N, C-alpha and C positions, 0 to 999 in steps of 0.2 A: 550825657551823662548817665550812665546806669543806674538801677536803683541798687542802694548799698546800705547795709545796716551796719553803724559804726558803734562800738562801746563808748560809754562814757568814762571819764576817769583819766588816767594818764595815758592817753593814746593820741595826744595831739589837739591842738586848738582849732583845728578845722572839722573835728568830729560832730559837733553840732550842727555846723554850717552844711556839711556832706549830708546829714539826715535831712535837714531842710530841703536841700536839692533833690533828695531822693524821695521824700516823702514816706518814710518808714519809721517805726517806732525804735526808741532806743533799748538796747538790752546789754547785758554783760556777755562778751565773748573772750575767748583766750588768744593770745598771740603764739606763734611758733618762731621761737627765736632762731636765727642761722648765724652760726659762727665762722662759717666760711663760705667761699663760693661754691656753688653746686649746679649740676646739670638738671635741668627741667624738660621733661619730654611729655607732650600732649599728643599722643597718637592719633587721637580721634580727630584731631585737627591737623595732623600731618607737620606738627611744630615741635622745634627743640630750641631752648634758648639758655643762656647761662643766669642763674639767679645771682644778684649782686652779694658780696660778703659783708660780714659784721662792719658798720653798725646798722646795716638795714635788716629789718625783721619782716619774714613771710607772715601774711595774714592767713588764719584758719578759715577757708572758703565755706566748710560745711555750716559755720555759724553766721553766714552772712547771706542777705538776698540780694544777689547781684548777678549781672551779666557776664561779669568778668571771669576768668577761668585761673587768673594767677595775679596776686596784689601784694605789693611790699611797701614799707614805709621806713622811712629815716627820720629820725627825731630832730637832730640839729645839724644844719637848718632842715625844718620839716618839709619834707617831700615825698610823695605817694606816686607809685607808678601801678598801672594797671594794664593788663592784657586781655582784649576782648575779641576772641575768635568767633566765627559764626558760619555754619554750613548754610549756604543759600542754594547751592546746585548751580550747574553751568547754564540751566535754562532760565534761570531767574536772576542771573548775577547783575549787580550794579556796576556800571562803568565808574572809574574813579571820580569824575567830575559831579556826578550824580551823588555819589556815596559823601562827597564833601558838602554838597548842600545838606543832606540828611544830618550829618553832624552839626553843622551850623544852627539848623533849625533846632535840633535837640537842646542844643546849649543855650541858645537864646531864650527858649521857653522856660528853662529852669532858673534863670538868674534876670537879673535887671541891669539896664545899660551896657549889655554885653557888647564888646568891640573884638574885631579880629584883625590879626596882621596879616602880611602878604602870604600868599600860597607859593610854596616852593615845591617844585618837582623833585622828588626823592626816591631812589630805588632801595629796597631793603630787601634781603634774601632773593635778590633777583626779580622783585616785583616792583613794577613801575607803580609808585604810589605818589601822595602828597603830604607835605608837612605845613603844618601851620601853627600859630601861637594865638592865644585869645584871653580877654579878661572879662570878670563879670563880679557881680556883687550880689550877695544872697544872705539873709539872716545877719546883716550888720557887718558882713566880712568880706573882703575883696579876695579874689583867687586869680591866679595866673596858671595857664594850661599851655602844654605844648602836645601837639597832636601829630601822630603819622597814622595814615590809613591807606589801603590798598586792597584789591582782590586778586584772585588767582585761582583758575581751574574750579570754581564753585565755592570757593572759601572768601570770606571777608575777613579783614584783620584791622583792629584799632589798637593802638599803643599810645596810652595817654599818661603824661606827667602831670601833677599840679602842686601848687605851694603858695606861698606869700608872694606878692607883687615885688616886694623888696629883696626876694631870693630868685628873681626870675633867671639869674645867670645860672644858679645851681640847679633850678629845674631844668633847664636847657640842657647843661651838661650831663645831668643824669639820664634825661631821657635819650641823648645821642649815644651814650655809652651802653644803655641797655640795647639799643637797637642793633649795634654791631656784634652782639653775642646772639642774635637770631637766626636760624636758618630752617629751611624746608626739608623734612626728613626724605620726602620723594618728589621732586620737583615736577615730575611728569604725573602724577596721581591726580585723578579727575573725581569731583565729588557732585553727586546730584541727589536730589530730594524726592522726585516724582516716580522714579522706577530703578529697575535694575540694568545695569549697562550689559549690553549685548556682547558678550566675548567670545562665543563660539557660533559656527554657521548655524542658521535658523533652516530646520527642515519641517515642512508641513506635508506629510505623506497623503494625508486625508484630502489635501488640496492640490497635491502634485507638483509642488515646487520646492526649490532650495535657494536661500539668500546667503551670500558670503560677504560680509562687511569687512573691508579692508583696514579699517581703524575702529577702535573701541569709542565711539562718539554717540551710538544710537541707544535708545532706551525704550524697552517695552512700554507701551502706552494704553492703558485701559480706557482712559478718557477719551482718547481718539476713537477706540473701537466702540464706545457709545455713540459718539458723534456720527460715525460712518459704519453701520451695521452690516452693510453688505461686504465689508471687508473681512478676509481671512487672517490677515495680519496688520499691525498698526504700530508704528514706532514714532519717536521723536528724537531728534539730533539735540545734543547739548547746545549747539549753535543756533538753534532756532527753526530748523527746518522739520517737517513733518512727512510722513510716508505711510502709504498703504498698499496692500495687494488684494485684489478682488479675483475670484474665479467664478466662472459662470458658465453653466450648460445651455447650449443653443438648441433651437428646435429645428425640425425639417419643414422647408428648405433652410439651408445655411444662410444666415444673414449677412449682408454685406458689411465691410468695415465702417463705412459712414453711418449706418444704422446702429450698429453697436457703439459706436462714440457717441451718438445722440443720447442713448439709452444710460451709458456710464456717466456723461456729464450731468444728466437729468437729475440723478439722484445727489448730485453735489450743487444743485440748484444753479445750474450753468447752461449757457448756450453758446456754441462755438462762435457763431458769428457775432457775438456781443464781445468778444475778447480780441485783444491784439495777437494774432498768430505769427510767431516768430518761425515756426517750422511745423509742417504738416505733410510727411513723405513716408512711404514705405521704403524702408531700409533693406529688408531681405524678403525674398519670395522664392521659397523652395517648395518642393513638392509635399503638399499637406499643410504648411505652415506659411503665414503671412506675419510680419511684423510692421507695426506703425508706429513711428516716432512723432510726438506733437510736443512742441513748446509753445507756451502761452504767456502773456504778459497781462494780467487781470487788474485794470484800473481800479485803484480805491480812493476813498475820501481821503485818509491821512496817509497810506501807504499803500502802493501797488504789489501785487503778489506775481512771483514766477512760479510757473505750474509745469512740471515736466511729465509726460506719459510715455510709457513703452507697453504697447498692446501686442500680444501674441494670440493667434488664431491657429488652432490645431485641432483636427479630428473632432470638429463640432464643438469645442470648448474655446473659451477664451480666458486668457490671464492677463490682468493690468496691474502693473506695478507704476505708481505716480509718486512723486515728491514735490513740496512746494515750499516756499519761503517768502517773507516779506522782502521787498526790494532792499529795504534800509539794512538788512542783516546779512546781506550776500558779502562774503569775502572768500578768502583761499581756502576756506574750510569745507565751503559747500561744492561737492563733485557730484552733481546729479547723474551725469552722464555713466560715470563710473559705478555709482549706487545702483542704477536701472539695469545696468548690463551684467550686473553680478547674478541677476536672477536665473537659474536654471530650472528647467522642467524636468521631473523624475519620470523616466520612462515607464518604469515598473510599479509605480505607485497604484495602489488601490484607493481611488476616489471614493469619498465618503458620499452616499445618496442625499437628496434634498431634505428627505424627512427626518434627518439626524441633526440638521441645523437648527439653531435657536429660532423662536418665532420672529425675532426682530431681523436677522438674518434672512429668512425666508421672505418677509414682508419686502426688504430692501430690494433683494432679487426680482420679486415680483414686479416692483416699479420699474426696474431696469427692463424686463421683458416686455411689460405693457408699453414702455415707450418705444422699444423696437417696433411693435407692432403697429403703432400709431404712425411711425416713419413709413411703413408701407400702406397704410390705410389712406394717408395723405395723398399717396401716388396712385390710388384707386386699385391696388392691388390686395384685394379684400381676402384672398385665399391665404396668403403668407402672413397677412395681419392676424387672421383667425388663427393661425398656427401658434403664434406667440402669445395672444391674448389667452389661449386655453392653457398653455404651460404656465403663464402667471398667475391665473386663477387657481390652478393645482397648487402653486407654491403658496398662495395666501388665500384660502377661500373666503376670507373676511374682506377682500377688496372688492368694493362694490363697482369701482371704475372698471377693473377686468371684466366682471360679469357683465356690465352693460355694454363694453366693447365687444363682447362675444354676440350678444343679441344683436348689435346694431350692424355688425360685419355680416350676418346671416340676411338681415333685411337689405342691406345694400347689395348683395348678392342676388336680390329677388328670391331668395329662399324663405318663403313666407310662412309655410307650415313650420319649419324649424325655428324660425323667428318666434311664432306664437308658443312653440312648446318650451324653448329655451327661457322666454320671458316668464312664463307660468312656473318654471322651476326655480328661477332666481328670485322671483318675487316673494317666495316662501321665506327667503333669507333677507331680503331688502325692500320691503312692501312700501317704503317711501321714496324709492329710486324711481323719480319721474320719467326717466328716459326709458325705463323698462316698460312702463305703462303706454308711453307714447309710442314706442315701437310696436307693441302688441296692437294698439288701437289701429296704427297705420297699415300693419300687415293685414288685418281683418277688413280695413277698407279696400286695399288692394285686391283681397280675394272675393269683394263684394259681399262680405258677411256682415252688412251693417247692422242687422238685427241684433248681433251680438255685442254692438259697442255701446249701447245706452246701459244694459246691466253692468258693465265694466265701470262707468262713471258712477252709477248708483252705488255700487260697492265702494268706490273711493270716498265717497262722501259718507256713507254709511259707517265707514271705519274711521272716520275722524280725519282723514287725510287731503279734505278738500280745500287746497290752496286756491288762491285767486286765479293761478296759471291754469289749474285743471277746471276751474269753474269756466273760464274762458273758453277751453277746449270743448267742455260739455255743451254750452250754450250755442257755440258755432256749429256743433253736429247737429244740435236739435233744430236749428235754423235751417241747415242745409236739407234736413228731412222733412222740412215744413211741418215740425210739430210744435208749433208756437204755443198751443195750451199747455203741453209738458214744460217748455222753456219758462213759460210765465210762472208756473207754479215753483220751478226750480229756483228761479232768481228771486221771486218773494219771499220764499222759505230762507235762502242764504242771505240775502240782504238785511232780514230782520235778525237773523242770528249774527251778522257781522256787518253793520251799516258803513263799509268803507266806500270811499270815492270811486273805487274801481266797480264794486259791486251795484252802487246806486246809479252809474252811468249805463251799466247793463241792463238796469231794470228800466231806465228811459228808454232805451235801445229797443227793448222787446215791446214794451208799451207802444212806441211808434210803429214797429212792425206789424202790431196787431190792431192797427187802425185807431188807436187811442191817442190822437194827438194832443188834445187838452191835457190829459193825465202826464204824457211825456212831457209837455213843456212846464208843467207845474214841478214835475220833479228835478229837471234841470234848473229851473228857477230857485227852488227851495235850497238844492245843492250849492248854487253859486251863491246865494247869501249867506248861507251857513259856514261854507268852506273857504269863501273868496274866489272872485271870478279869476280863472287862469286862461291862458291862451288854449288850453285843451278843453275847458268848459264852454268857453266862447265859440270854438270850432264845433262842439257838438250842437250848440243853439242854432248857428247857421245852418249845419247841415240838416237839422230838423225842419226848418223852414223851407230850406232848398228843397227836399223831398217831397213838399207838398206843394211846390211851384210858387211859394210866397217869397218872391225874389226881392221886393222892397223891404220886407222885414228882415230877409237875411241881410240885405246890404245894410239896414239900420244897426243890426248887431255887430257887423263888421266895423262899421263907424264908431260904436259904443267901445269894441275891443281896441281901436287904434287911439281913442281918446285916453283910455285908461292905462294901457300898457304899452302903447307905441306901435308904429308900422312895422310889420315882420314880413319875411318872405311869405309865410304861409297866408297871412291875411290878405297880401297882395296876389298870391296866385289864386285865392278864392275868389276875391273880387273879380279878377280878369276872367276866371272861369263861367261866373255868373253873368257877367256883361257880354261875354261871348254867346252864351246860351240866349240872351235877349236880343241878339243881333246888333249890339251897341259896340261897334268896332273900335271906334275911337277910344272909348273909356276902358274896353279890354286891352288896347294897345298901351294905354298909359299905365294900367295895372302891372301889365308884364314887364314893362320897362322897369317899374319899380322893383318888382321881384329879382330882375337880373342886377339892379344897383345893390340889392342887398346880397347876393351870390352872384359875383360877376361871371364865373365860369360854370353855372349850374347847367346842364344839358336840357332840363325839362323846361326852365324858363326861356332858354333860348328858343326850343323847339316850339313852345306856345306863341312865343313873338314872331318866329317866322310864319307860322299857321295864320296868324292874324293878318300879317302883312300880305298873305297870298289872297285874303279874302277883301281886303280893302281895296277901292277902285283906283 
């Protein structure tokens, strides 16, 4: 029931009830008497109908708060009729069944003891809709309703008649008579709420393509453009499909089609192997031009997606047009092949350079090119990978991943001097990029310039970027260089600054390597008591005693570990190794058998067991 403001006085005994249903304040309004039948046109809603003649009276809607666009009343017997059209757009149109549920829910919430009659399928104006009757009680009065509702091309219609239940036959006859006088001005007209219908061919000379839509069912979609910033053009179909066109300049050497596809799908959070591939083939291969068609079914939680691609590769560039739709929405309106094939390349077009694109579009293209580079990197083709990483970084200088991939490609090519130089350059922009530091350190180590490594670690911690990861790398290097005094100074300072479990374990390790067994044992004991004994801390304690040849103590700690947290693969393997070192082959054999029961296919446990068997008589 829409919100209606009804005047008091001689306008009918349902006025107060209607105001209660509507939740509005009473006020005086005028009525517009009608002495004869007249034609009413609501062009905004593509609707024309006959207004009933005297004694019906047309309400002045300017004085009403109502969703109705037309309302009449007859005094004896008292019957009201309302016409409620609404533009919802094809993209959000409700089907008739759901619309009926909305109508019933609204009426039930406004009255008490609401009951509904049977639903009747009924066409009005050529629209397949539904009719029903209902009764409710509000404000101490009973009301009888007759409804008709339906939707067509983005419009929804409700036509409601109501009156006293004793006059139900009169309400029914008035309602049906009114419906017979209704018609659509243009039955083929389509309404949309989210954009302008595309009536003319779409030309994008700056991106070198033309699209010709054979039917006016597509809408320009700014929302989709925001979701897919790499796209040069986006649109939505009024029947639920979505479409985008992407244009991309490639680097030299030209990427193969499979690499391009990986890049294009990556920016849509997709991997080809994860989808149900319905079609994947080259449909055309002429001189300088390759066309790939791909059809996918993407499994979804509530509804799967059908996704179609047409990728054109020509003269160092690619164009991709793809359209997709939820599986439940597929009907005779979805013609993806015709839509994709309508795209033409404009040979004479002057393509816009990358610097004219928006920042979001450059960033998205950077991600595509970076992913193409990774395609070649994983195949050990570091030169081709580097070419694409470079172009990606030029498109989006703020992309730290592209920068890191450039440096790492140089390192994998064993071009260590360039690795160091590029790492130094990019670290000015991305000082917290761990991989840049790591490649620089590894390149220095490869060049045997190890004296330059410690100052780098010192710089990292001096600038407050000293994560546990880098602390571990720092200490590993100092230990490798036998610089234990420096290692102890570093770990004591950093453990005091942040006494994390990781740092305190390192402190115990450095103390042990420095020959201070008791201090190392005390550090681990305190850590276990304060933080709780875990398999890692038990393992540290076992390793500490084992490093000093204290095998009985090491085995005692394994017993304690297994009592507290259970027998594990690691505890069994450690027990077996210690017993093997002691020459106790039977005990070692039992321990390795237990490890193999924990992990039946573990090659290390099997190898250890075979080794013990070879030593046993």
